MMTF fields as JSON, N, C-alpha, C and O atoms, coordinates in Angstrom:
{
  "mmtfVersion": "1.0.0",
  "mmtfProducer": "UNKNOWN",
  "numBonds": 311,
  "numAtoms": 312,
  "numGroups": 78,
  "numChains": 1,
  "numModels": 1,
  "chainsPerModel": [1],
  "groupsPerChain": [78],
  "chainIdList": ["A"],
  "bondAtomList": [4, 2, 8, 6, 12, 10, 16, 14, 20, 18, 24, 22, 28, 26, 32, 30, 36, 34, 40, 38, 44, 42, 48, 46, 52, 50, 56, 54, 60, 58, 64, 62, 68, 66, 72, 70, 76, 74, 80, 78, 84, 82, 88, 86, 92, 90, 96, 94, 100, 98, 104, 102, 108, 106, 112, 110, 116, 114, 120, 118, 124, 122, 128, 126, 132, 130, 136, 134, 140, 138, 144, 142, 148, 146, 152, 150, 156, 154, 160, 158, 164, 162, 168, 166, 172, 170, 176, 174, 180, 178, 184, 182, 188, 186, 192, 190, 196, 194, 200, 198, 204, 202, 208, 206, 212, 210, 216, 214, 220, 218, 224, 222, 228, 226, 232, 230, 236, 234, 240, 238, 244, 242, 248, 246, 252, 250, 256, 254, 260, 258, 264, 262, 268, 266, 272, 270, 276, 274, 280, 278, 284, 282, 288, 286, 292, 290, 296, 294, 300, 298, 304, 302, 308, 306],
  "bondOrderList": [1, 1, 1, 1, 1, 1, 1, 1, 1, 1, 1, 1, 1, 1, 1, 1, 1, 1, 1, 1, 1, 1, 1, 1, 1, 1, 1, 1, 1, 1, 1, 1, 1, 1, 1, 1, 1, 1, 1, 1, 1, 1, 1, 1, 1, 1, 1, 1, 1, 1, 1, 1, 1, 1, 1, 1, 1, 1, 1, 1, 1, 1, 1, 1, 1, 1, 1, 1, 1, 1, 1, 1, 1, 1, 1, 1, 1],
  "groupList": [{"groupName": "MET", "atomNameList": ["N", "CA", "C", "O"], "elementList": ["N", "C", "C", "O"], "formalChargeList": [0, 0, 0, 0], "bondAtomList": [1, 0, 2, 1, 3, 2], "bondOrderList": [1, 1, 2], "singleLetterCode": "M", "chemCompType": "L-PEPTIDE LINKING"}, {"groupName": "SER", "atomNameList": ["N", "CA", "C", "O"], "elementList": ["N", "C", "C", "O"], "formalChargeList": [0, 0, 0, 0], "bondAtomList": [1, 0, 2, 1, 3, 2], "bondOrderList": [1, 1, 2], "singleLetterCode": "S", "chemCompType": "L-PEPTIDE LINKING"}, {"groupName": "ILE", "atomNameList": ["N", "CA", "C", "O"], "elementList": ["N", "C", "C", "O"], "formalChargeList": [0, 0, 0, 0], "bondAtomList": [1, 0, 2, 1, 3, 2], "bondOrderList": [1, 1, 2], "singleLetterCode": "I", "chemCompType": "L-PEPTIDE LINKING"}, {"groupName": "VAL", "atomNameList": ["N", "CA", "C", "O"], "elementList": ["N", "C", "C", "O"], "formalChargeList": [0, 0, 0, 0], "bondAtomList": [1, 0, 2, 1, 3, 2], "bondOrderList": [1, 1, 2], "singleLetterCode": "V", "chemCompType": "L-PEPTIDE LINKING"}, {"groupName": "THR", "atomNameList": ["N", "CA", "C", "O"], "elementList": ["N", "C", "C", "O"], "formalChargeList": [0, 0, 0, 0], "bondAtomList": [1, 0, 2, 1, 3, 2], "bondOrderList": [1, 1, 2], "singleLetterCode": "T", "chemCompType": "L-PEPTIDE LINKING"}, {"groupName": "PRO", "atomNameList": ["N", "CA", "C", "O"], "elementList": ["N", "C", "C", "O"], "formalChargeList": [0, 0, 0, 0], "bondAtomList": [1, 0, 2, 1, 3, 2], "bondOrderList": [1, 1, 2], "singleLetterCode": "P", "chemCompType": "L-PEPTIDE LINKING"}, {"groupName": "ASP", "atomNameList": ["N", "CA", "C", "O"], "elementList": ["N", "C", "C", "O"], "formalChargeList": [0, 0, 0, 0], "bondAtomList": [1, 0, 2, 1, 3, 2], "bondOrderList": [1, 1, 2], "singleLetterCode": "D", "chemCompType": "L-PEPTIDE LINKING"}, {"groupName": "ALA", "atomNameList": ["N", "CA", "C", "O"], "elementList": ["N", "C", "C", "O"], "formalChargeList": [0, 0, 0, 0], "bondAtomList": [1, 0, 2, 1, 3, 2], "bondOrderList": [1, 1, 2], "singleLetterCode": "A", "chemCompType": "L-PEPTIDE LINKING"}, {"groupName": "ARG", "atomNameList": ["N", "CA", "C", "O"], "elementList": ["N", "C", "C", "O"], "formalChargeList": [0, 0, 0, 0], "bondAtomList": [1, 0, 2, 1, 3, 2], "bondOrderList": [1, 1, 2], "singleLetterCode": "R", "chemCompType": "L-PEPTIDE LINKING"}, {"groupName": "LEU", "atomNameList": ["N", "CA", "C", "O"], "elementList": ["N", "C", "C", "O"], "formalChargeList": [0, 0, 0, 0], "bondAtomList": [1, 0, 2, 1, 3, 2], "bondOrderList": [1, 1, 2], "singleLetterCode": "L", "chemCompType": "L-PEPTIDE LINKING"}, {"groupName": "GLU", "atomNameList": ["N", "CA", "C", "O"], "elementList": ["N", "C", "C", "O"], "formalChargeList": [0, 0, 0, 0], "bondAtomList": [1, 0, 2, 1, 3, 2], "bondOrderList": [1, 1, 2], "singleLetterCode": "E", "chemCompType": "L-PEPTIDE LINKING"}, {"groupName": "GLY", "atomNameList": ["N", "CA", "C", "O"], "elementList": ["N", "C", "C", "O"], "formalChargeList": [0, 0, 0, 0], "bondAtomList": [1, 0, 2, 1, 3, 2], "bondOrderList": [1, 1, 2], "singleLetterCode": "G", "chemCompType": "PEPTIDE LINKING"}, {"groupName": "HIS", "atomNameList": ["N", "CA", "C", "O"], "elementList": ["N", "C", "C", "O"], "formalChargeList": [0, 0, 0, 0], "bondAtomList": [1, 0, 2, 1, 3, 2], "bondOrderList": [1, 1, 2], "singleLetterCode": "H", "chemCompType": "L-PEPTIDE LINKING"}, {"groupName": "PHE", "atomNameList": ["N", "CA", "C", "O"], "elementList": ["N", "C", "C", "O"], "formalChargeList": [0, 0, 0, 0], "bondAtomList": [1, 0, 2, 1, 3, 2], "bondOrderList": [1, 1, 2], "singleLetterCode": "F", "chemCompType": "L-PEPTIDE LINKING"}],
  "groupTypeList": [0, 1, 2, 3, 3, 4, 3, 5, 6, 6, 3, 7, 8, 8, 9, 10, 7, 7, 7, 7, 7, 8, 11, 2, 11, 3, 12, 10, 9, 7, 3, 10, 3, 9, 7, 10, 12, 4, 5, 10, 5, 4, 8, 5, 4, 11, 7, 8, 8, 8, 9, 3, 9, 7, 11, 2, 11, 7, 1, 11, 4, 11, 9, 1, 12, 8, 2, 6, 10, 0, 9, 7, 6, 11, 13, 11, 8, 6],
  "groupIdList": [1, 2, 3, 4, 5, 6, 7, 8, 9, 10, 11, 12, 13, 14, 15, 16, 17, 18, 19, 20, 21, 22, 23, 24, 25, 26, 27, 28, 29, 30, 31, 32, 33, 34, 35, 36, 37, 38, 39, 40, 41, 42, 43, 44, 45, 46, 47, 48, 49, 50, 51, 52, 53, 54, 55, 56, 57, 58, 59, 60, 61, 62, 63, 64, 65, 66, 67, 68, 69, 70, 71, 72, 73, 74, 75, 76, 77, 78],
  "secStructList": [7, 7, 7, 7, 7, 7, 7, 7, 2, 2, 2, 2, 2, 2, 2, 2, 2, 2, 2, 2, 6, 6, 7, 7, 7, 2, 2, 2, 2, 2, 2, 2, 2, 2, 2, 2, 6, 7, 7, 7, 7, 7, 7, 7, 6, 6, 7, 7, 7, 7, 7, 7, 7, 6, 6, 6, 6, 7, 1, 1, 1, 1, 1, 1, 6, 6, 2, 2, 2, 2, 6, 6, 6, 6, 6, 6, 7, 7],
  "xCoordList": [0.569, 0.005, 0.876, 2.066, 0.366, 1.469, 0.459, -0.725, 1.311, 0.07, 1.282, 2.403, 0.382, 1.379, 1.148, -0.028, 2.407, 1.841, 2.903, 4.069, 2.279, 2.394, 2.968, 2.141, 3.987, 4.042, 4.765, 5.109, 4.991, 5.731, 7.157, 7.792, 7.858, 8.97, 10.126, 10.927, 9.648, 10.382, 10.53, 11.566, 9.527, 9.438, 10.12, 10.349, 10.226, 11.105, 12.037, 12.674, 12.662, 14.481, 15.052, 16.246, 14.221, 14.82, 14.638, 15.392, 13.722, 13.647, 14.671, 14.996, 15.185, 16.168, 17.095, 17.583, 17.73, 18.977, 19.01, 19.857, 17.972, 17.729, 18.74, 19.954, 17.783, 17.611, 19.651, 20.477, 19.82, 20.871, 22.212, 23.312, 21.721, 23.144, 22.551, 21.512, 22.463, 21.98, 21.971, 21.589, 22.651, 22.783, 21.555, 21.884, 20.496, 19.703, 18.249, 17.696, 17.888, 16.718, 16.058, 16.139, 15.017, 13.811, 12.763, 12.36, 12.467, 10.975, 11.087, 10.227, 12.42, 12.397, 12.581, 11.809, 13.604, 12.811, 11.669, 11.185, 11.307, 9.518, 8.752, 7.936, 8.469, 7.98, 9.009, 8.626, 9.775, 10.243, 9.436, 8.84, 9.981, 9.078, 7.929, 7.589, 6.627, 5.791, 5.09, 4.102, 5.653, 5.983, 5.865, 4.939, 6.738, 7.024, 5.856, 5.391, 5.339, 3.977, 2.945, 2.26, 2.474, 1.068, 1.059, 1.868, -0.007, -1.096, -1.659, -2.441, -1.303, -2.078, -3.598, -4.385, -3.478, -5.769, -6.515, -6.53, -6.861, -8.077, -9.704, -10.224, -9.827, -11.058, -12.449, -13.019, -12.86, -13.725, -15.004, -15.337, -15.859, -16.473, -17.726, -18.481, -18.14, -18.777, -18.942, -19.989, -17.424, -17.457, -17.288, -16.416, -17.579, -17.973, -16.405, -15.803, -15.911, -14.944, -15.233, -16.395, -13.85, -14.58, -13.607, -12.531, -14.596, -14.009, -13.808, -14.676, -12.311, -11.427, -11.464, -10.606, -12.665, -12.332, -11.561, -11.618, -10.924, -10.213, -9.233, -8.47, -9.39, -8.47, -9.274, -8.87, -10.256, -10.815, -10.961, -11.603, -10.558, -10.717, -9.661, -9.834, -8.52, -7.36, -6.908, -5.994, -6.213, -5.685, -4.367, -3.276, -5.368, -5.326, -4.903, -4.202, -5.418, -5.073, -6.418, -6.221, -7.187, -8.759, -9.601, -9.213, -10.712, -11.92, -12.088, -12.928, -11.451, -11.714, -11.677, -12.349, -10.369, -9.16, -9.901, -9.812, -10.849, -11.221, -12.433, -12.825, -13.232, -14.889, -15.101, -15.992, -14.699, -15.569, -15.65, -16.66, -14.498, -13.446, -15.455, -16.141, -15.645, -16.682, -17.635, -18.335, -18.076, -19.554, -19.547, -20.726, -19.016, -18.837, -19.249, -20.177, -18.573, -18.506, -19.711, -19.962, -20.709, -21.626, -22.26, -23.411, -21.4, -21.532, -22.858, -23.387, -23.347, -24.912, -25.991, -26.979, -25.798, -27.021, -27.25, -26.583, -28.669, -29.316, -29.62, -30.043],
  "yCoordList": [-1.105, 0.139, 1.326, 1.438, 1.868, 3.521, 4.712, 4.835, 5.454, 7.173, 7.735, 7.62, 8.566, 10.353, 11.318, 11.367, 12.302, 12.597, 13.991, 13.83, 15.264, 15.958, 16.921, 16.821, 17.64, 18.575, 19.427, 19.357, 20.739, 21.744, 22.087, 21.042, 22.888, 23.089, 22.343, 21.409, 23.408, 23.013, 22.068, 22.055, 21.269, 20.452, 18.869, 17.719, 19.216, 18.729, 18.901, 17.932, 19.8, 19.517, 19.316, 19.022, 19.451, 18.359, 17.172, 16.493, 16.357, 15.49, 14.488, 13.329, 15.715, 15.228, 14.902, 13.782, 16.2, 16.707, 15.669, 14.839, 15.362, 14.721, 13.424, 13.375, 12.204, 10.94, 11.704, 11.525, 12.24, 12.683, 12.214, 11.718, 12.472, 12.982, 11.357, 11.868, 10.61, 9.019, 8.065, 6.897, 8.974, 8.322, 6.739, 5.568, 7.15, 6.801, 7.463, 8.504, 6.768, 7.766, 8.32, 8.228, 9.247, 9.922, 8.995, 8.907, 8.32, 7.325, 7.147, 7.579, 6.354, 5.216, 6.145, 5.895, 7.438, 7.645, 8.356, 8.483, 8.857, 9.271, 7.928, 8.598, 7.041, 5.376, 5.291, 5.945, 4.889, 4.993, 6.087, 5.883, 7.493, 8.255, 8.295, 8.513, 7.97, 7.607, 6.484, 6.691, 5.436, 4.166, 4.539, 4.118, 5.302, 5.987, 6.484, 6.113, 7.72, 8.582, 8.168, 9.096, 7.222, 6.649, 5.663, 4.739, 5.778, 5.075, 4.006, 4.202, 2.217, 1.165, 1.565, 2.511, 0.085, 0.98, -0.14, -1.359, 0.643, -0.065, -0.58, -0.323, -1.671, -1.336, -0.591, -0.58, -0.173, 0.656, -0.052, -1.235, 1.672, 1.324, 0.7, 0.884, -0.412, -1.62, -2.167, -2.458, -2.415, -3.694, -5.197, -5.433, -5.692, -7.428, -8.199, -8.473, -8.473, -9.61, -10.681, -11.042, -11.448, -12.679, -13.841, -13.735, -14.768, -14.87, -16.553, -17.306, -16.858, -17.828, -19.192, -19.35, -20.399, -21.488, -23.001, -24.148, -22.489, -23.831, -23.846, -22.943, -25.317, -26.003, -25.787, -26.02, -25.384, -25.491, -26.704, -27.604, -26.808, -27.888, -29.11, -30.285, -28.561, -29.759, -29.368, -30.185, -28.04, -28.449, -29.177, -28.69, -31.151, -31.613, -31.147, -31.772, -29.998, -29.699, -29.831, -30.046, -29.793, -29.956, -30.754, -31.798, -30.687, -32.554, -32.75, -33.611, -32.133, -32.627, -33.765, -34.556, -33.629, -35.013, -36.261, -37.214, -36.633, -37.537, -38.025, -39.057, -37.58, -37.042, -38.472, -39.014, -39.22, -40.824, -41.376, -41.953, -41.189, -41.908, -41.807, -42.624, -39.786, -39.609, -39.925, -40.189, -40.023, -40.951, -41.754, -42.063, -42.625, -44.398, -44.298, -44.473, -44.107, -43.452, -43.238, -43.33, -42.936, -41.843, -40.505, -40.313, -39.673, -38.364, -38.052, -38.7, -36.843, -37.079, -37.246, -36.535, -38.23, -39.203, -38.972, -38.964, -38.776, -38.656, -39.463, -39.394],
  "zCoordList": [-0.181, 0.112, -0.042, 0.251, -0.365, -0.479, -0.424, -0.737, 0.047, 0.2, 0.329, 0.824, -0.505, -1.273, 0.139, 0.501, 1.21, 2.047, 1.631, 1.269, 1.757, 1.185, 2.695, 3.601, 3.002, 3.847, 2.993, 1.814, 4.429, 4.138, 3.531, 3.673, 3.014, 2.365, 3.574, 3.548, 4.635, 5.154, 6.283, 6.948, 6.528, 7.101, 5.71, 6.082, 4.693, 3.638, 3.624, 3.211, 3.907, 4.008, 5.113, 5.153, 6.325, 7.615, 7.408, 8.104, 6.515, 6.605, 5.887, 6.144, 4.528, 4.001, 4.329, 4.181, 5.067, 6.382, 6.961, 6.63, 8.144, 8.474, 7.911, 8.11, 7.023, 6.234, 6.162, 7.056, 5.262, 4.555, 6.353, 6.596, 6.645, 7.845, 8.453, 8.872, 8.64, 9.134, 8.078, 8.143, 6.629, 4.878, 4.908, 4.72, 5.135, 4.632, 3.796, 4.152, 2.854, 2.1, 3.22, 4.445, 1.942, 2.689, 3.377, 4.537, 2.184, 2.171, 3.71, 4.477, 4.19, 4.847, 5.974, 6.9, 6.236, 7.231, 7.706, 8.83, 6.403, 6.913, 7.411, 8.043, 7.575, 7.569, 8.751, 9.721, 8.863, 10.875, 12.295, 13.353, 11.32, 12.02, 12.35, 13.512, 10.809, 11.174, 12.055, 12.76, 11.933, 12.504, 13.857, 14.55, 14.284, 15.89, 16.613, 17.691, 15.52, 16.109, 15.708, 15.278, 15.629, 15.234, 15.647, 15.564, 16.212, 17.466, 16.911, 15.981, 17.496, 17.192, 16.586, 16.62, 15.956, 15.31, 16.873, 17.047, 17.446, 18.502, 17.203, 16.117, 18.781, 18.047, 18.082, 19.173, 17.368, 17.355, 17.962, 18.027, 18.572, 19.407, 19.336, 18.381, 20.786, 19.977, 18.969, 18.391, 18.583, 18.017, 18.292, 19.128, 18.057, 19.123, 19.071, 18.032, 20.517, 20.523, 19.639, 19.453, 18.841, 18.918, 20.229, 20.818, 20.201, 21.406, 20.959, 20.519, 21.244, 20.882, 21.745, 22.613, 21.469, 22.432, 21.824, 22.266, 20.766, 20.78, 21.793, 22.136, 22.347, 23.248, 24.644, 25.783, 24.314, 26.028, 26.655, 26.113, 27.493, 28.764, 28.457, 28.779, 27.755, 27.077, 27.741, 27.641, 29.414, 29.454, 30.727, 31.025, 31.513, 31.942, 33.313, 34.108, 33.46, 34.956, 35.709, 36.905, 35.51, 35.956, 36.109, 36.633, 35.84, 35.468, 34.641, 34.38, 33.731, 31.932, 31.482, 30.821, 32.192, 31.833, 32.421, 31.646, 33.954, 34.572, 33.96, 34.504, 32.906, 33.209, 32.573, 33.225, 31.674, 31.274, 32.624, 33.028, 33.393, 34.93, 35.969, 36.583, 35.455, 36.666, 36.609, 37.587, 35.09, 35.01, 35.13, 34.958, 35.356, 35.189, 37.041, 37.83, 37.008, 38.704, 38.997, 40.199, 38.198, 38.357, 38.631, 39.023, 38.385, 38.581, 37.905, 37.002, 38.554, 38.11, 37.997, 37.813, 38.112, 38.931, 40.493, 41.528, 40.047, 41.824, 42.284, 43.438]
}
């Protein structure tokens, strides 16, 4: 994806000078600066979260790994 950003001449000159001083291209420095100063996108207000349930009950530390044994012993019967 490409985005074209127009900046005032004085900012362009400062960007060019800073890039030259570091021995990198203006584009590379601009991407670096924008990445540092642009916040990560957040979930829009009201957006629903997606729940991931893969692996639920597969830990082996709870009772789920003994369910067959418990049912055979009569668990849940009155």
